[in-house]
LOPA-478765 format. One record per residue (C-alpha): residue in three letters; x, y, z. Coordinates in steps of 0.05 Angstrom, whole numbers. Example, Ala and Ser with C-alpha at 12.3 -4.5 7.8 and 13.67 -1.06 7.14 Angstrom:
2
+-----+--------+--------+--------+
! res !     c1 !     c2 !     c3 !
+-----+--------+--------+--------+
! ALA !    246 !    -90 !    156 !
! SER !    273 !    -21 !    143 !
+-----+--------+--------+--------+
***
This chain:
198
+-----+--------+--------+--------+
! res !     c1 !     c2 !     c3 !
+-----+--------+--------+--------+
! ALA !   2794 !   1984 !   1716 !
! LEU !   2842 !   2016 !   1764 !
! CYS !   2905 !   2050 !   1737 !
! VAL !   2963 !   2065 !   1787 !
! MET !   3013 !   2119 !   1765 !
! ASP !   3067 !   2157 !   1791 !
! HIS !   3090 !   2230 !   1767 !
! ILE !   3162 !   2201 !   1766 !
! PRO !   3178 !   2149 !   1712 !
! ARG !   3202 !   2088 !   1748 !
! ARG !   3191 !   2009 !   1756 !
! PHE !   3154 !   1980 !   1810 !
! ASP !   3196 !   1944 !   1858 !
! ARG !   3175 !   1878 !   1896 !
! ARG !   3144 !   1920 !   1955 !
! ASP !   3105 !   1965 !   1912 !
! LEU !   3080 !   1898 !   1874 !
! GLU !   3064 !   1866 !   1942 !
! SER !   3025 !   1932 !   1959 !
! LEU !   2985 !   1933 !   1894 !
! ALA !   2971 !   1859 !   1900 !
! ASP !   2945 !   1870 !   1972 !
! PHE !   2903 !   1929 !   1946 !
! ALA !   2874 !   1888 !   1889 !
! SER !   2855 !   1833 !   1941 !
! ILE !   2817 !   1886 !   1983 !
! VAL !   2782 !   1913 !   1923 !
! ALA !   2765 !   1839 !   1900 !
! ASP !   2740 !   1824 !   1972 !
! GLU !   2696 !   1888 !   1970 !
! ILE !   2668 !   1871 !   1902 !
! THR !   2654 !   1800 !   1931 !
! ILE !   2622 !   1824 !   1993 !
! LYS !   2576 !   1875 !   1955 !
! SER !   2552 !   1823 !   1905 !
! THR !   2542 !   1774 !   1962 !
! ALA !   2502 !   1825 !   2002 !
! GLU !   2460 !   1835 !   1939 !
! ALA !   2447 !   1762 !   1928 !
! HIS !   2431 !   1753 !   1999 !
! ARG !   2379 !   1812 !   1996 !
! GLU !   2349 !   1776 !   1936 !
! LEU !   2348 !   1712 !   1970 !
! ILE !   2308 !   1745 !   2031 !
! SER !   2261 !   1774 !   1984 !
! GLN !   2250 !   1709 !   1948 !
! VAL !   2237 !   1672 !   2014 !
! GLU !   2189 !   1732 !   2038 !
! LYS !   2150 !   1722 !   1971 !
! LEU !   2148 !   1645 !   1980 !
! ARG !   2126 !   1648 !   2051 !
! ILE !   2070 !   1696 !   2032 !
! ARG !   2047 !   1651 !   1974 !
! ALA !   2047 !   1593 !   2028 !
! PHE !   1993 !   1629 !   2063 !
! VAL !   1951 !   1661 !   2009 !
! ASP !   1897 !   1624 !   1968 !
! PRO !   1919 !   1625 !   1898 !
! LEU !   1852 !   1633 !   1865 !
! THR !   1818 !   1687 !   1912 !
! GLY !   1884 !   1720 !   1936 !
! VAL !   1858 !   1716 !   2007 !
! TRP !   1888 !   1678 !   2067 !
! ASN !   1887 !   1603 !   2056 !
! ARG !   1870 !   1557 !   2114 !
! GLY !   1944 !   1556 !   2145 !
! GLY !   1950 !   1629 !   2140 !
! LEU !   1882 !   1644 !   2169 !
! PHE !   1893 !   1597 !   2229 !
! ASP !   1963 !   1634 !   2240 !
! LEU !   1934 !   1699 !   2236 !
! VAL !   1873 !   1680 !   2281 !
! ASN !   1919 !   1652 !   2335 !
! ARG !   1963 !   1716 !   2333 !
! GLU !   1897 !   1757 !   2341 !
! LEU !   1874 !   1716 !   2399 !
! GLU !   1943 !   1724 !   2434 !
! ARG !   1940 !   1800 !   2422 !
! ALA !   1867 !   1802 !   2447 !
! ARG !   1884 !   1764 !   2513 !
! ARG !   1938 !   1813 !   2526 !
! SER !   1897 !   1874 !   2511 !
! GLY !   1828 !   1847 !   2540 !
! GLN !   1799 !   1863 !   2472 !
! SER !   1742 !   1819 !   2441 !
! VAL !   1755 !   1780 !   2375 !
! CYS !   1696 !   1753 !   2332 !
! ILE !   1698 !   1706 !   2275 !
! CYS !   1647 !   1694 !   2219 !
! MET !   1634 !   1635 !   2174 !
! LEU !   1613 !   1655 !   2106 !
! ASP !   1582 !   1604 !   2057 !
! LEU !   1557 !   1621 !   1985 !
! ASP !   1486 !   1598 !   1979 !
! ARG !   1475 !   1543 !   1929 !
! PHE !   1543 !   1548 !   1900 !
! LYS !   1545 !   1477 !   1870 !
! ARG !   1483 !   1498 !   1825 !
! ILE !   1527 !   1552 !   1797 !
! ASN !   1585 !   1505 !   1782 !
! ASP !   1540 !   1455 !   1754 !
! THR !   1501 !   1505 !   1709 !
! TYR !   1553 !   1556 !   1687 !
! GLY !   1619 !   1516 !   1698 !
! HIS !   1675 !   1516 !   1746 !
! LEU !   1706 !   1575 !   1711 !
! ALA !   1647 !   1619 !   1727 !
! GLY !   1644 !   1590 !   1795 !
! ASP !   1717 !   1608 !   1805 !
! GLU !   1702 !   1683 !   1782 !
! VAL !   1645 !   1687 !   1831 !
! LEU !   1691 !   1665 !   1887 !
! LYS !   1740 !   1721 !   1867 !
! GLU !   1687 !   1772 !   1861 !
! MET !   1656 !   1753 !   1924 !
! CYS !   1723 !   1761 !   1957 !
! LEU !   1733 !   1827 !   1928 !
! ARG !   1663 !   1851 !   1955 !
! VAL !   1673 !   1825 !   2024 !
! THR !   1745 !   1855 !   2032 !
! GLY !   1715 !   1921 !   2006 !
! ALA !   1660 !   1921 !   2058 !
! VAL !   1703 !   1908 !   2122 !
! ARG !   1760 !   1949 !   2154 !
! PRO !   1831 !   1944 !   2131 !
! TYR !   1855 !   1904 !   2191 !
! ASP !   1798 !   1852 !   2184 !
! ALA !   1819 !   1790 !   2152 !
! LEU !   1786 !   1742 !   2102 !
! GLY !   1809 !   1669 !   2091 !
! ARG !   1786 !   1611 !   2051 !
! TYR !   1766 !   1554 !   2095 !
! GLY !   1753 !   1506 !   2041 !
! GLY !   1713 !   1505 !   1975 !
! GLU !   1660 !   1558 !   1978 !
! GLU !   1669 !   1567 !   2055 !
! PHE !   1706 !   1630 !   2081 !
! VAL !   1721 !   1660 !   2149 !
! LEU !   1724 !   1728 !   2169 !
! VAL !   1760 !   1756 !   2230 !
! PHE !   1741 !   1821 !   2266 !
! PRO !   1793 !   1837 !   2317 !
! GLU !   1771 !   1887 !   2374 !
! THR !   1701 !   1873 !   2357 !
! ASN !   1644 !   1851 !   2403 !
! LEU !   1590 !   1805 !   2381 !
! GLU !   1538 !   1861 !   2368 !
! GLN !   1590 !   1898 !   2326 !
! ALA !   1608 !   1837 !   2290 !
! VAL !   1535 !   1823 !   2273 !
! ALA !   1526 !   1890 !   2242 !
! GLN !   1587 !   1886 !   2201 !
! ALA !   1569 !   1813 !   2179 !
! GLU !   1504 !   1845 !   2155 !
! ARG !   1542 !   1899 !   2114 !
! VAL !   1581 !   1842 !   2084 !
! ARG !   1523 !   1801 !   2068 !
! GLU !   1489 !   1864 !   2032 !
! SER !   1555 !   1882 !   1995 !
! VAL !   1555 !   1808 !   1966 !
! GLY !   1482 !   1801 !   1949 !
! GLY !   1463 !   1874 !   1938 !
! ARG !   1478 !   1869 !   1863 !
! PRO !   1484 !   1813 !   1809 !
! PHE !   1544 !   1772 !   1790 !
! GLN !   1562 !   1769 !   1718 !
! LEU !   1564 !   1693 !   1703 !
! THR !   1569 !   1692 !   1626 !
! GLU !   1572 !   1746 !   1573 !
! ASP !   1498 !   1756 !   1577 !
! THR !   1479 !   1725 !   1644 !
! GLU !   1474 !   1760 !   1709 !
! GLU !   1451 !   1728 !   1774 !
! THR !   1445 !   1752 !   1845 !
! ILE !   1484 !   1705 !   1891 !
! THR !   1474 !   1709 !   1966 !
! ILE !   1516 !   1684 !   2024 !
! SER !   1498 !   1660 !   2093 !
! ILE !   1540 !   1683 !   2154 !
! GLY !   1547 !   1654 !   2224 !
! VAL !   1580 !   1696 !   2277 !
! ALA !   1615 !   1679 !   2342 !
! GLU !   1654 !   1715 !   2392 !
! PHE !   1713 !   1681 !   2423 !
! GLN !   1703 !   1657 !   2495 !
! ALA !   1761 !   1663 !   2544 !
! GLU !   1814 !   1613 !   2526 !
! GLU !   1772 !   1582 !   2473 !
! LYS !   1808 !   1551 !   2413 !
! LEU !   1793 !   1570 !   2341 !
! GLU !   1755 !   1503 !   2328 !
! GLY !   1708 !   1515 !   2382 !
! ALA !   1689 !   1585 !   2355 !
! LEU !   1687 !   1561 !   2285 !
! ASP !   1639 !   1507 !   2305 !
! ARG !   1593 !   1560 !   2339 !
! ALA !   1595 !   1608 !   2278 !
! ASP !   1584 !   1549 !   2230 !
+-----+--------+--------+--------+
***
């Protein structure tokens, strides 16, 4: 509310009323601009959340295939500019179908989620894990040569298979992964390195 008063009692003339109307319009415009700006910020925030969701696997919380490919291509461009190496690993849960068949798909889903937590806990913050499909995952090691990537892949393998997974309330089982490692060659496309890692 806005109250306009004068210390001398009088009536507003036409010019005063026009000035007040102009002032009211300015205030109304400012309120509209502020609420529009807030709505715009909220819209941008929602779009960003949707964009992130479009690139994240909903089950595991790691990159999905599209997000992974986008990330790898950006890393390759950066590596070409800087002259650094980039390595890629294919991770596959060993005998995963048996887990689904024996304990059910919900238990299989829990294994996938736990495996992703163990892998991301064993790598550097700027390494990236993505779900390639089913129980196949891709791990990207920027600024890493083949020898370093093999050592990191071994740490990942040990972190996954080093302690059992809880499959049911009273059943634990050790689950292992197989990992293939490849270093990107000059001007090599993602599919070529994935084939070699696979």
